[in-house]
N, C-alpha and C positions, 0 to 999 in steps of 0.2 A: 343334370337331373338325377342321374344314377348316384353321383357323389353325395348330393343332398339327402337322398333317401337312406344311404348307408350311415350317414352321420346322425340321422334322426333315431335310428333303432336303439343305440346305446342310451340315448336320452330317455327313451320310454322305459328301458329296463332298470335305470338307476334307482327310481323310487322303490322298486321291488327289492333290490339289494339292501337298501337302508331299512326297509321294513323287516327283512329277514335278520339283519344285524340287531335291530332294536328288539325283536322277539328273543333272539339268542341271549343278548345281554340281560334282558329282564328275566328270562328263565333261569339263567345262572345266578342272578341276584336273589330270586325267590328260593332257589335250591340252597344257596349259601345261608340265607336267613333261617330257613327251616332246619338246616343242619346245625347252625349255631344255637338255635332254640332247643333242639334235641340235646345237644351237648350240655347246655346249661341245666336243663331238666334232669339229665342223668347225674350231673354233679350234685345238684341240690338234693337228690334222693339217696345219695350215698353217705356213709358215715364220714364226718369231717376229719377225724383223726384216727390213727391206729389205736388198737386196744392198749390202754395204759393203766397201771395200777392205781387204786384209790385207797391209800392208807387211812385208817380211821384216825381222826384227830383226837387230841386230848381235850376233854371238856370238863368244866367244873360242875355243871348242872346235871350230869347223868353219866351212865356207863354204857358205852357202845359195844355191842356184840356183833362182830362181822360174820356174815354168812353168805352162802350162794344158793340161788333158787334156779330150778330147772322148769322151763315152761312146757306147755303141752306140745309145742312144735319144736322142742329140743334146743331152745336157746338157753344160755347160761348167764344169769344176772347177778351182779354184785349188789349186796344189800347190807344195811346196818339196822340192828334192832336195839331199841332203848326201852328197857322194862319200865313199867309204871304200876299204878295201883290196880288191884284186882277188881275194884268196883267201877273202873273206868273202861269204856270200850276202846279198842285200839284204833289208831289213826294211821292210814297209809298215805305217805307224802310222795307226790310225783312231780318231778322237775319239768322245766320248759325245754324247748328245742335248743340243742347245742350245749345243754347243761349236764349236770350230774347230780347225784343224791346230796352231795355236799352243799349245793345251792339251797337246800331246804332246811339247813341247820338253824337259820334265823327264825323260822316258824317253830322248829322243834324245841327251841329253848323255852318259849312261853307255854307251849303245850305240855312239855315235860314238867314244868313247874306246877301245872294244874293237875298232874298225876296221870296223864294219858300215856299208855304204852304206844310206842311209835315204831313204824317200819318205814325206812327210807330206801328206795330202790333206784338203781340206775337203769333207765329204759334201754332196750336193745339199740344197737348201733351208736351207743354213747359210752364214754368212759371205759370202765373195765368189763362191760357186758359185751357179749358176742352179737353177731348180726351185722350185715352190711347195708341192708335196705332200710331207709328212713322214709316211710310213707305217711308221715305226719300223724302218727298215733293209731293208724288203722290196725297194723299188725301188732302193735304194742298192747292191744287189748288182751292178748295172751299173757303178757307180763303182769297185767293187773289181776287177771284171774288167778295166776299162780301165786301172787302175793297174798290175795285174799284167802286162798286155800291154806297157805302157811299160817296166817293169823288165826284162822278158825281152829287149827290144831294146837295153837300156842296160847291164845288168850280167850277169856270169856267175853261174851258180847259181840254184837254184829259190828264189823269194822266200818269206820267212816273214811271216805276217800276224799283227799284234798289234792286237786291237780292244778298245776299252773300251765296255761297255754297248751303246749303239746300234751302235757300230763292230763289236762282236763278233757282233751279230745280222746285220749286213750281210755279214760274212765267212761266216757259216754259210749264208745264203741264196745266196751265190755258190759254195759248195763243190762242189755237184754239177756245175756247168759247168766249174769249174777243174780238178777231178779231181787228177791227179798233177803238175800244173804248179806246185803249192805244196809247199814243203818242211816246213811246220809251221804250227800255229795256236796263238796264245795268246789266250785269251778272258777278259777281265777283267769281272767282275760281269755275266755274261750273264743275260738273262731267259728263262724257259722258253717262254712263248707270250704272245700279246697279252692274252688274257683274264686270265691270272694276273698280268700286269704291271699291268693296270687295277685288278684287285682289290687288289693290294698297295698301290697308290698311294691309292686311296680309303680303305682301312683305316688307312693311316699318317697321313692328313691330316684325317680327319673322325671325329666320334664314331660309335659302333657303328651306331645306327639310321640316321643320315644317310648313313653310308658304304654301307650296304646299298641305300638308295634311289638314291644316286648311281651305284653300280655297276650296278644293274638298268637304270637309264635309259641309261647309256652302252652297255651290252651290247645293248639293244634297238635303239638308233639307229646304232651303229657300222656295220652292214652298208649303211646308206644312204650312208655316206661312203666306206667302204673296200671294199665288196663282200664277198667271202667272208673274214671276219676269221680264220677258223680256219686259213687258209693262212699267216698270219703267226705262225709257230711255229719259232723257232730249234731247239727240240728235234727236231721232225720233220725239219727241213732238215739237221741234223747227221748224219743217216743217209747223206748224200751225201759225207761225208769218207771217202776211201779208208782201209782198215783198217791200212795200213802207215805212215800219216803220224802223227807225234807231235802230241798236243794237250795243252796246259796250260790248265786252268781255275782261275782265281783268284777267290775269293769273300771277302766280309767277314762275319765272324761276327755283327755287329750290323747287317747291311744289311737294312732292311725292304722295299726295292724289288726286290732280286734276291737271294733268300736262298741260303744254301749248298745247300739241298736242290734248288734249281733247277739249280745247277751239277752236282750229282751226277746229276740226271736226264739232262742232256746227256751226261755222261761214260758213263753206262750205255748210252745209245743209240749213242754213237760206238764203244765197244769197248775192248779191252785197252790200246790205245796212249794212252788218255786218262788224265790225272792231275789230281786235284783238290787244291788247296792252299787252306786257310782261314786268313785272318788274323783271329785272335780280337780282338774289340773294335773292328774296323774297320767303318765305315758304307759307304754306297754311294760307290764310287770314292775311298775314303780309304785304300787299302792302302799306298801309298807313304808317305803322311803318318804312318801308324800305325807302320810299321817299315821305314824306307828301306833299311837295310842288307840285311835279309832279302829285301826286294822286288827289289833289284838282284841279289843273289846267285842267287836263284831264276831271275830272268830270264836272266842270263848262262849259267847252267847249262842252261837249256832251249834257248837259241840254239845252244849248243855241241852239244847232243844232236841238234838238227836237222842240223847239219853232219855229225855222225857217221853219222846215218841215210842221208845221201846217199852 
């Protein structure tokens, strides 16, 4: 009888041991998931490459003048200025995430042919500009303000800002401070807000279950790197665009990273002066490649409308 009782005690304790092991393993798994998510978030918000020179190319359609700009928060930006006609307002060109000002030369060619003075800058944490934090355009608002200030001292007319993806977000984050100093905005493939952008990218690059796990981890750990992530919202920032300034929003019909519905959401927040144009079949930042003639015609028509508005 005594022997049977002593053998029964370990049997009753065994489930407790397994539960304890189960909780430990799950806790370690969750901790590892959160650590990996934080690590990915930290990497995604750092500059991808070290500072590297950006030599001005030789072009047949204009003369590039290299310069450096200093922002209000002491970042140093590489820039190229291409002079134009004095009766044309200047255009500020802003590249997308991971790019440099050289990516905007395809636009610059037909804008320069129409006589517009052009300023191409490399945003912070990219190319030959300083800065390590890439917070998806939020801090780059200082870059936009510095570029507009330089154009105001150099060219007549209110500058027009044309931003691509990251550049369009930076333009919107600067809109409230710039107010009526800008003559118009063209926003190419803008994202709605950071949470939507992360969700789109995990869904586009991972299978369904894995994308949900990745998105949840990035959402939970992003505030540790970026603070209040909900402030990184071009849609909310677009409310700072004055109601009398024309805004053109361009979207790709097959863009999984910045959908046409996101451009529409920004347009609704901006008001009646905002126009949305969708390039059917185009992916992210593939509008010009999909239909170069239409892209150029729409762009020139918008630039002319900004001059008329002035």
